[in-house]
Steps between C-alpha positions, in 0.01 A plus 500: 500500500477180656454491870655221677320377794724429784268281691677200628329178574425459870715258695331172557370449860713275714365155525375406848692226671345227710703578814618846580865504565572650845867488559664708768752750398857385536622536858148501650467248784222246509176609674529217756843622599385858548200387708730300724738790543234762571285279725795366702554805724126543553460136604799527733363816661157338533653201678704726728195715581282200584770349721553831679127545563466145631791563738346826617173319564678241715669777700164666567344168605787427737474850647129454565560160661777641720273785607224254593746289701628813673147603592434153645821512705417851624152390608640196683759718676234751603277224638791352695591840646144571608478157663821573692361836613183337630708233676726766650199696626349190658830413668543857625147501638559170679821632653330822609219307665754280678690806624181668619391184674829479686466860618154457651506436871386160579286475810670344796424137534234416753643275770329168517428356839711204582303194576527369853589143529267290715654391824 
């Protein structure tokens, strides 16, 4: 009996090409388009966040400056009030001394002899 060998010849290996062919599947967008679409919202949020933080920083700086100006005005007002109190005390003391001086009995004036005219 003859046996038939059913061994088939192997398929020849594909020949390598110089440039691999990378073609997107139909309906696939270009990589540059997808990068622009996915990075767009992130860039917009980044810009918004930086602008918001810069604005918040300005608000804090203005608040600190206003507080410093308020402290300066408060100190000036306090100094002015203390000066007025000292002036008021000095004026009250002067008036009290004047009143006391007017209440003290003054000694009677000593009569002066009248000069006699030569005759």
